[in-house]
MIDOSE-1310 file (N, C-alpha, C; in nm, 2 decimals, decimal comma, always signed):
residues 214
xxxx	-7,73/-6,16/+4,56/-7,62/-6,11/+4,64/-7,55/-6,00/+4,57; -7,53/-6,01/+4,44/-7,46/-5,90/+4,36/-7,54/-5,77/+4,37; -7,67/-5,78/+4,37/-7,76/-5,67/+4,38/-7,74/-5,60/+4,51; -7,73/-5,68/+4,62/-7,71/-5,62/+4,75/-7,58/-5,55/+4,76
xxxx	-7,47/-5,60/+4,71/-7,34/-5,54/+4,71/-7,35/-5,41/+4,64; -7,42/-5,41/+4,52/-7,43/-5,28/+4,44/-7,51/-5,18/+4,52; -7,61/-5,22/+4,59/-7,69/-5,13/+4,67/-7,61/-5,07/+4,79; -7,53/-5,16/+4,85/-7,44/-5,11/+4,96/-7,34/-5,01/+4,91
xxxx	-7,28/-5,04/+4,79/-7,18/-4,94/+4,74/-7,25/-4,81/+4,71; -7,37/-4,81/+4,66/-7,45/-4,69/+4,62/-7,48/-4,61/+4,75; -7,52/-4,68/+4,85/-7,55/-4,62/+4,98/-7,43/-4,55/+5,04; -7,32/-4,63/+5,03/-7,19/-4,57/+5,09/-7,15/-4,45/+5,01
xxxx	-7,16/-4,45/+4,88/-7,13/-4,33/+4,80/-7,21/-4,21/+4,83; -7,34/-4,23/+4,85/-7,43/-4,12/+4,89/-7,39/-4,07/+5,02; -7,36/-4,16/+5,12/-7,32/-4,11/+5,25/-7,19/-4,03/+5,24; -7,09/-4,07/+5,16/-6,97/-3,99/+5,15/-7,00/-3,85/+5,09
xxxx	-7,09/-3,85/+4,99/-7,13/-3,73/+4,92/-7,19/-3,63/+5,02; -7,28/-3,69/+5,11/-7,35/-3,60/+5,21/-7,24/-3,55/+5,31; -7,15/-3,64/+5,34/-7,05/-3,59/+5,44/-6,96/-3,48/+5,38; -6,92/-3,49/+5,26/-6,84/-3,39/+5,19/-6,92/-3,26/+5,18
xxxx	-7,05/-3,27/+5,15/-7,13/-3,15/+5,14/-7,15/-3,08/+5,28; -7,16/-3,16/+5,38/-7,17/-3,10/+5,52/-7,05/-3,03/+5,56; -6,93/-3,10/+5,53/-6,80/-3,04/+5,56/-6,79/-2,90/+5,49; -6,83/-2,90/+5,36/-6,82/-2,78/+5,28/-6,91/-2,67/+5,34
xxxx	-7,03/-2,70/+5,38/-7,12/-2,60/+5,43/-7,06/-2,55/+5,56; -7,01/-2,63/+5,64/-6,95/-2,59/+5,77/-6,83/-2,49/+5,75; -6,74/-2,53/+5,66/-6,63/-2,44/+5,63/-6,67/-2,31/+5,57; -6,76/-2,31/+5,48/-6,81/-2,19/+5,42/-6,88/-2,10/+5,51
xxxx	-6,97/-2,16/+5,60/-7,04/-2,08/+5,70/-6,94/-2,02/+5,80; -6,84/-2,09/+5,84/-6,75/-2,04/+5,94/-6,67/-1,93/+5,88; -6,62/-1,95/+5,75/-6,55/-1,84/+5,68/-6,63/-1,71/+5,67; -6,76/-1,73/+5,64/-6,85/-1,62/+5,63/-6,86/-1,54/+5,76
xxxx	-6,88/-1,62/+5,87/-6,90/-1,56/+6,00/-6,77/-1,48/+6,04; -6,66/-1,54/+6,02/-6,53/-1,48/+6,06/-6,51/-1,35/+5,98; -6,55/-1,35/+5,85/-6,54/-1,23/+5,77/-6,63/-1,12/+5,82; -6,75/-1,16/+5,85/-6,85/-1,06/+5,90/-6,82/-1,01/+6,04
xxxx	-6,75/-1,09/+6,12/-6,72/-1,04/+6,26/-6,57/-1,06/+6,28; -6,48/-0,99/+6,22/-6,34/-1,01/+6,23/-6,29/-0,99/+6,38; -6,22/-1,09/+6,43/-6,17/-1,08/+6,56/-6,26/-1,12/+6,67; -6,39/-1,14/+6,64/-6,49/-1,19/+6,74/-6,49/-1,34/+6,75
xxxx	-6,52/-1,39/+6,87/-6,53/-1,53/+6,89/-6,66/-1,58/+6,83; -6,65/-1,69/+6,76/-6,77/-1,76/+6,69/-6,80/-1,89/+6,76; -6,92/-1,91/+6,81/-6,95/-2,03/+6,88/-6,98/-2,15/+6,79; -6,98/-2,27/+6,84/-7,01/-2,39/+6,76/-7,16/-2,38/+6,72
xxxx	-7,25/-2,33/+6,82/-7,39/-2,32/+6,79/-7,42/-2,23/+6,67; -7,35/-2,11/+6,67/-7,36/-2,02/+6,56/-7,32/-2,07/+6,43; -7,21/-2,14/+6,43/-7,16/-2,21/+6,31/-7,26/-2,31/+6,26; -7,31/-2,40/+6,34/-7,40/-2,50/+6,30/-7,53/-2,44/+6,25
xxxx	-7,58/-2,34/+6,32/-7,70/-2,27/+6,27/-7,68/-2,21/+6,13; -7,57/-2,14/+6,11/-7,54/-2,08/+5,98/-7,53/-2,19/+5,87; -7,48/-2,30/+5,91/-7,46/-2,41/+5,81/-7,58/-2,50/+5,79; -7,68/-2,48/+5,88/-7,80/-2,57/+5,88/-7,77/-2,71/+5,92
xxxx	-7,69/-2,73/+6,02/-7,66/-2,87/+6,06/-7,66/-2,87/+6,22; -7,65/-2,99/+6,28/-7,65/-3,00/+6,42/-7,51/-2,96/+6,47; -7,50/-2,91/+6,59/-7,37/-2,87/+6,65/-7,27/-2,99/+6,66; -7,32/-3,11/+6,69/-7,22/-3,22/+6,70/-7,16/-3,26/+6,56
xxxx	-7,21/-3,20/+6,45/-7,15/-3,23/+6,32/-7,01/-3,16/+6,31; -6,99/-3,06/+6,39/-6,86/-2,99/+6,39/-6,75/-3,09/+6,44; -6,77/-3,15/+6,56/-6,67/-3,24/+6,61/-6,67/-3,37/+6,53; -6,78/-3,41/+6,47/-6,78/-3,53/+6,39/-6,70/-3,52/+6,27
xxxx	-6,71/-3,41/+6,20/-6,63/-3,39/+6,07/-6,49/-3,33/+6,09; -6,47/-3,25/+6,20/-6,34/-3,18/+6,21/-6,27/-3,21/+6,34; -6,33/-3,28/+6,43/-6,26/-3,31/+6,56/-6,27/-3,20/+6,66; -6,27/-3,08/+6,62/-6,27/-2,97/+6,72/-6,31/-2,84/+6,64
xxxx	-6,36/-2,74/+6,71/-6,39/-2,61/+6,65/-6,26/-2,55/+6,60; -6,15/-2,56/+6,67/-6,03/-2,50/+6,62/-5,98/-2,55/+6,49; -6,00/-2,68/+6,47/-5,97/-2,74/+6,34/-6,06/-2,68/+6,23; -6,18/-2,67/+6,26/-6,27/-2,61/+6,16/-6,23/-2,46/+6,13
xxxx	-6,19/-2,39/+6,23/-6,15/-2,25/+6,21/-6,03/-2,24/+6,12; -5,94/-2,34/+6,13/-5,82/-2,34/+6,05/-5,86/-2,36/+5,90; -5,95/-2,46/+5,88/-6,00/-2,48/+5,74/-6,06/-2,36/+5,68; -6,15/-2,29/+5,77/-6,22/-2,18/+5,72/-6,13/-2,06/+5,69
xxxx	-6,03/-2,04/+5,78/-5,94/-1,93/+5,76/-5,86/-1,94/+5,63; -5,82/-2,06/+5,60/-5,74/-2,07/+5,47/-5,83/-2,07/+5,35; -5,96/-2,11/+5,37/-6,05/-2,10/+5,25/-6,07/-1,95/+5,22; -6,08/-1,87/+5,32/-6,09/-1,72/+5,30/-5,96/-1,67/+5,24
xxxx	-5,85/-1,72/+5,28/-5,72/-1,67/+5,22/-5,71/-1,71/+5,08; -5,75/-1,83/+5,04/-5,74/-1,88/+4,90/-5,84/-1,80/+4,81; -5,95/-1,76/+4,86/-6,05/-1,68/+4,79/-5,98/-1,54/+4,77; -5,92/-1,48/+4,88/-5,86/-1,35/+4,86/-5,74/-1,36/+4,76
xxxx	-5,67/-1,47/+4,77/-5,55/-1,49/+4,68/-5,60/-1,48/+4,53; -5,71/-1,54/+4,50/-5,76/-1,54/+4,36/-5,80/-1,39/+4,32; -5,85/-1,32/+4,41/-5,87/-1,17/+4,38/-5,74/-1,10/+4,36; -5,64/-1,13/+4,44/-5,51/-1,07/+4,43/-5,45/-1,10/+4,29
xxxx	-5,48/-1,23/+4,24/-5,43/-1,26/+4,11/-5,49/-1,17/+4,00; -5,62/-1,14/+4,01/-5,68/-1,05/+3,91/-5,61/-0,92/+3,91; -5,58/-0,87/+4,03/-5,51/-0,74/+4,04/-5,37/-0,75/+3,98; -5,30/-0,86/+4,00/-5,17/-0,88/+3,94/-5,18/-0,88/+3,79
xxxx	-5,28/-0,94/+3,73/-5,29/-0,95/+3,58/-5,31/-0,81/+3,52; -5,36/-0,72/+3,60/-5,39/-0,59/+3,54/-5,26/-0,50/+3,54; -5,15/-0,54/+3,61/-5,03/-0,46/+3,61/-4,97/-0,44/+3,48; -4,93/-0,32/+3,44/-4,87/-0,30/+3,31/-4,73/-0,34/+3,30
xxxx	-4,66/-0,35/+3,41/-4,52/-0,39/+3,41/-4,48/-0,46/+3,54; -4,36/-0,52/+3,55/-4,33/-0,59/+3,67/-4,32/-0,51/+3,79; -4,27/-0,38/+3,78/-4,26/-0,30/+3,90/-4,40/-0,27/+3,96; -4,50/-0,24/+3,87/-4,64/-0,22/+3,91/-4,70/-0,35/+3,97
xxxx	-4,66/-0,46/+3,92/-4,71/-0,59/+3,97/-4,66/-0,61/+4,11; -4,53/-0,59/+4,14/-4,48/-0,60/+4,27/-4,55/-0,51/+4,37; -4,56/-0,38/+4,33/-4,62/-0,28/+4,42/-4,77/-0,31/+4,44; -4,84/-0,34/+4,34/-4,99/-0,36/+4,36/-5,02/-0,49/+4,44
xxxx	-4,94/-0,60/+4,41/-4,96/-0,72/+4,48/-4,93/-0,70/+4,63; -4,82/-0,64/+4,66/-4,79/-0,61/+4,80/-4,89/-0,53/+4,88; -4,94/-0,43/+4,81/-5,04/-0,34/+4,88/-5,17/-0,42/+4,90; -5,21/-0,50/+4,80/-5,34/-0,57/+4,81/-5,33/-0,68/+4,91
xxxx	-5,22/-0,75/+4,92/-5,21/-0,86/+5,01/-5,22/-0,81/+5,16; -5,15/-0,70/+5,19/-5,15/-0,65/+5,33/-5,29/-0,61/+5,37; -5,38/-0,58/+5,27/-5,51/-0,54/+5,30/-5,62/-0,65/+5,29; -5,57/-0,77/+5,27/-5,67/-0,88/+5,26/-5,74/-0,91/+5,39
xxxx	-5,87/-0,91/+5,39/-5,95/-0,93/+5,51/-5,93/-1,07/+5,58; -5,88/-1,17/+5,51/-5,86/-1,30/+5,57/-5,73/-1,31/+5,65; -5,64/-1,22/+5,64/-5,51/-1,23/+5,71/-5,52/-1,25/+5,86; -5,61/-1,17/+5,93/-5,62/-1,19/+6,08/-5,66/-1,33/+6,12
xxxx	-5,76/-1,39/+6,04/-5,80/-1,52/+6,07/-5,69/-1,63/+6,04; -5,61/-1,60/+5,94/-5,50/-1,69/+5,91/-5,39/-1,69/+6,01; -5,37/-1,57/+6,07/-5,26/-1,56/+6,17/-5,31/-1,63/+6,30; -5,44/-1,63/+6,32/-5,49/-1,71/+6,44/-5,48/-1,86/+6,41
xxxx	-5,50/-1,90/+6,28/-5,48/-2,04/+6,25/-5,34/-2,08/+6,26; -5,24/-1,99/+6,23/-5,10/-2,02/+6,24/-5,06/-2,04/+6,39; -5,12/-1,95/+6,47/-5,10/-1,96/+6,62/-5,15/-2,09/+6,67; -5,27/-2,13/+6,62/-5,33/-2,26/+6,67/-5,24/-2,38/+6,63
xxxx	-5,18/-2,37/+6,51/-5,09/-2,47/+6,47/-4,97/-2,49/+6,56; -4,93/-2,37/+6,62/-4,81/-2,37/+6,71/-4,85/-2,43/+6,84; -4,97/-2,39/+6,89/-5,01/-2,42/+7,03/-5,08/-2,56/+7,03; -5,13/-2,60/+6,92/-5,20/-2,73/+6,92/-5,13/-2,82/+6,81
xxxx	-5,04/-2,91/+6,86/-4,96/-2,99/+6,76/-5,05/-3,07/+6,67; -5,17/-3,11/+6,71/-5,25/-3,19/+6,62/-5,31/-3,12/+6,51; -5,30/-2,98/+6,51/-5,34/-2,90/+6,40/-5,23/-2,86/+6,31; -5,11/-2,89/+6,34/-4,99/-2,85/+6,26/-5,00/-2,90/+6,12
xxxx	-5,04/-3,03/+6,11/-5,05/-3,09/+5,97/-5,16/-3,03/+5,89; -5,27/-2,98/+5,95/-5,38/-2,92/+5,88/-5,33/-2,78/+5,83; -5,26/-2,71/+5,91/-5,21/-2,58/+5,87/-5,11/-2,60/+5,76; -5,02/-2,70/+5,77/-4,92/-2,72/+5,66/-4,99/-2,76/+5,53
xxxx	-5,09/-2,84/+5,54/-5,16/-2,88/+5,42/-5,22/-2,76/+5,34; -5,27/-2,67/+5,41/-5,33/-2,55/+5,35/-5,22/-2,45/+5,30; -5,11/-2,44/+5,37/-5,00/-2,36/+5,33/-4,94/-2,41/+5,20; -4,92/-2,54/+5,19/-4,87/-2,60/+5,07/-4,96/-2,57/+4,95
xxxx	-5,09/-2,58/+4,97/-5,19/-2,55/+4,87/-5,18/-2,40/+4,82; -5,16/-2,31/+4,92/-5,14/-2,17/+4,89/-5,01/-2,15/+4,81; -4,90/-2,21/+4,85/-4,78/-2,20/+4,78/-4,79/-2,25/+4,63; -4,85/-2,37/+4,62/-4,87/-2,42/+4,48/-4,95/-2,34/+4,39
xxxx	-5,06/-2,28/+4,45/-5,15/-2,19/+4,37/-5,07/-2,07/+4,33; -4,99/-2,01/+4,42/-4,92/-1,89/+4,39/-4,81/-1,92/+4,28; -4,75/-2,04/+4,29/-4,65/-2,08/+4,19/-4,71/-2,09/+4,05; -4,82/-2,15/+4,04/-4,89/-2,17/+3,91/-4,93/-2,03/+3,85
xxxx	-4,98/-1,94/+3,94/-5,02/-1,81/+3,89/-4,90/-1,73/+3,84; -4,79/-1,73/+3,91/-4,67/-1,66/+3,87/-4,61/-1,72/+3,75; -4,61/-1,85/+3,74/-4,55/-1,92/+3,63/-4,63/-1,88/+3,50; -4,76/-1,89/+3,51/-4,84/-1,85/+3,39/-4,82/-1,70/+3,35
xxxx	-4,81/-1,62/+3,45/-4,80/-1,48/+3,42/-4,67/-1,44/+3,36; -4,56/-1,49/+3,41/-4,43/-1,45/+3,36/-4,41/-1,52/+3,22; -4,47/-1,64/+3,20/-4,46/-1,70/+3,07/-4,53/-1,61/+2,96; -4,65/-1,56/+3,00/-4,72/-1,48/+2,90/-4,67/-1,34/+2,88
xxxx	-4,60/-1,29/+2,98/-4,54/-1,15/+2,97/-4,39/-1,15/+2,93; -4,33/-1,26/+2,94/-4,18/-1,26/+2,91/-4,10/-1,21/+3,03; -4,16/-1,21/+3,15/-4,09/-1,16/+3,27/-4,00/-1,27/+3,32; -3,92/-1,24/+3,43/-3,83/-1,34/+3,49/-3,84/-1,33/+3,64
xxxx	-3,79/-1,43/+3,71/-3,76/-1,42/+3,85/-3,62/-1,45/+3,88; -3,57/-1,40/+3,99/-3,42/-1,42/+4,02/-3,40/-1,53/+4,11; -3,50/-1,61/+4,14/-3,49/-1,73/+4,22/-3,60/-1,83/+4,18; -3,59/-1,96/+4,22/-3,69/-2,05/+4,18/-3,83/-2,01/+4,23
xxxx	-3,93/-2,05/+4,15/-4,07/-2,01/+4,18/-4,12/-2,06/+4,32; -4,08/-2,18/+4,35/-4,12/-2,23/+4,49/-4,06/-2,15/+4,60; -3,94/-2,10/+4,58/-3,88/-2,01/+4,68/-3,94/-1,87/+4,68; -3,97/-1,83/+4,56/-4,04/-1,70/+4,55/-4,17/-1,70/+4,62
xxxx	-4,26/-1,80/+4,60/-4,39/-1,81/+4,67/-4,37/-1,82/+4,82; -4,28/-1,90/+4,87/-4,27/-1,92/+5,01/-4,21/-1,80/+5,08; -4,12/-1,73/+5,01/-4,06/-1,61/+5,07/-4,16/-1,50/+5,08; -4,24/-1,48/+4,98/-4,34/-1,37/+4,98/-4,44/-1,40/+5,09
xxxx	-4,50/-1,52/+5,09/-4,61/-1,54/+5,19/-4,55/-1,55/+5,33; -4,43/-1,60/+5,35/-4,38/-1,60/+5,48/-4,36/-1,46/+5,53; -4,31/-1,37/+5,44/-4,30/-1,23/+5,48/-4,43/-1,16/+5,52; -4,53/-1,18/+5,43/-4,66/-1,12/+5,46/-4,72/-1,17/+5,59
xxxx	-4,73/-1,30/+5,60/-4,79/-1,36/+5,72/-4,71/-1,33/+5,85; -4,58/-1,33/+5,83/-4,49/-1,29/+5,95/-4,52/-1,15/+5,99; -4,54/-1,06/+5,90/-4,56/-0,92/+5,93/-4,69/-0,91/+6,01; -4,79/-0,98/+5,97/-4,92/-0,97/+6,04/-4,91/-1,03/+6,18
xxxx	-4,84/-1,14/+6,19/-4,82/-1,20/+6,32/-4,75/-1,11/+6,42; -4,65/-1,03/+6,37/-4,58/-0,94/+6,45/-4,67/-0,83/+6,50; -4,76/-0,78/+6,41/-4,85/-0,67/+6,45/-4,95/-0,72/+6,56; -5,00/-0,85/+6,54/-5,09/-0,90/+6,63/-5,03/-0,94/+6,77
xxxx	-4,89/-0,96/+6,76/-4,82/-0,98/+6,89/-4,79/-0,86/+6,96; -4,82/-0,74/+6,90/-4,80/-0,61/+6,97/-4,68/-0,53/+6,92; -4,62/-0,57/+6,81/-4,51/-0,50/+6,76/-4,56/-0,36/+6,70; -4,49/-0,26/+6,73/-4,53/-0,12/+6,67/-4,49/-0,11/+6,53
xxxx	-4,57/-0,04/+6,45/-4,54/-0,01/+6,31/-4,67/-0,03/+6,23; -4,65/+0,01/+6,10/-4,76/-0,01/+6,01/-4,71/-0,08/+5,88; -4,81/-0,09/+5,79/-4,77/-0,16/+5,66/-4,66/-0,08/+5,59; -4,66/+0,06/+5,61/-4,56/+0,14/+5,54/-4,42/+0,11/+5,59
xxxx	-4,41/+0,04/+5,70/-4,27/+0,01/+5,75/-4,22/-0,12/+5,69; -4,30/-0,19/+5,61/-4,26/-0,32/+5,55/-4,25/-0,31/+5,40; -4,14/-0,35/+5,35/-4,12/-0,35/+5,20/-4,15/-0,49/+5,15; -4,29/-0,52/+5,15/-4,33/-0,65/+5,10/-4,30/-0,67/+4,96
xxxx	-4,31/-0,56/+4,88/-4,28/-0,56/+4,74/-4,14/-0,61/+4,72; -4,05/-0,58/+4,81/-3,91/-0,62/+4,80/-3,89/-0,77/+4,82; -3,99/-0,84/+4,87/-3,98/-0,98/+4,88/-4,00/-1,05/+4,75; -4,04/-0,98/+4,65/-4,07/-1,04/+4,51/-3,95/-1,00/+4,42
xxxx	-3,90/-1,10/+4,34/-3,79/-1,07/+4,25/-3,84/-1,07/+4,11; -3,97/-1,07/+4,08/-4,02/-1,07/+3,95/-3,98/-0,94/+3,88; -3,92/-0,95/+3,76/-3,88/-0,83/+3,69/-3,89/-0,85/+3,54; -3,88/-0,73/+3,47/-3,90/-0,74/+3,32/-3,77/-0,68/+3,25
xxxx	-3,66/-0,67/+3,32/-3,54/-0,63/+3,26/-3,44/-0,75/+3,25; -3,36/-0,75/+3,15/-3,26/-0,86/+3,14/-3,17/-0,86/+3,26; -3,13/-0,98/+3,30/-3,03/-1,00/+3,41/-2,90/-0,95/+3,37; -2,83/-0,88/+3,45/-2,69/-0,83/+3,41/-2,60/-0,94/+3,37
xxxx	-2,54/-0,92/+3,25/-2,45/-1,02/+3,20/-2,52/-1,14/+3,14; -2,65/-1,14/+3,13/-2,72/-1,25/+3,07/-2,78/-1,20/+2,94; -2,71/-1,24/+2,83/-2,75/-1,19/+2,70/-2,88/-1,24/+2,66; -2,90/-1,38/+2,67/-3,02/-1,44/+2,62/-3,13/-1,42/+2,73
xxxx	-3,09/-1,43/+2,85/-3,19/-1,42/+2,96/-3,27/-1,55/+2,98; -3,33/-1,57/+3,09/-3,41/-1,68/+3,11/-3,54/-1,63/+3,17; -3,65/-1,69/+3,12/-3,78/-1,65/+3,16/-3,81/-1,69/+3,31; -3,76/-1,81/+3,34/-3,80/-1,86/+3,48/-3,67/-1,92/+3,54
xx	-3,67/-1,92/+3,67/-3,57/-1,99/+3,74/-3,64/-2,10/+3,82; -3,63/-2,22/+3,76/-3,71/-2,33/+3,82/-3,62/-2,41/+3,92
């Protein structure tokens, strides 16, 4: 009897592992297709073929194609964000950091897909929690990056790191949403660098200074 329970647990574990692997393949394949064909509609059949699975696996693992597209969009955004972090680490001072980060973020190839995901979260209430889950992950990743950077450089922020991350990404994503909604203007009309308060000068009237505002 004990042997059967052990075998059942082993079979269940293998099944979960296969399920996670399939989900991962579907997300990665969708992210790749969206990157290769920005703005184009991607079918379930194309996604399944690229992932090497059956089309019904999309609904089985994600419930809908829109849900899968949300996961894939934010996977692309997180990958882009890691590349942005490398750019940020190369900045010689805080002013260059703000300028380089802002320029690189507005050029990220994942932003159009993410704005579609945000729109899906608005129009499809069942996707709102999925969008929020990924946004929270993005905010936490950004907070960790900035915390490590300013600790190592002796830089400061003029507001708490969680507010810094949310303000910056809200500004960047909001700008792209406006453009996609038909608003006139270009990236030159937006002071995204101004949404960052990271600096390397002492705060006025603060003799000792503080490295971080938590």
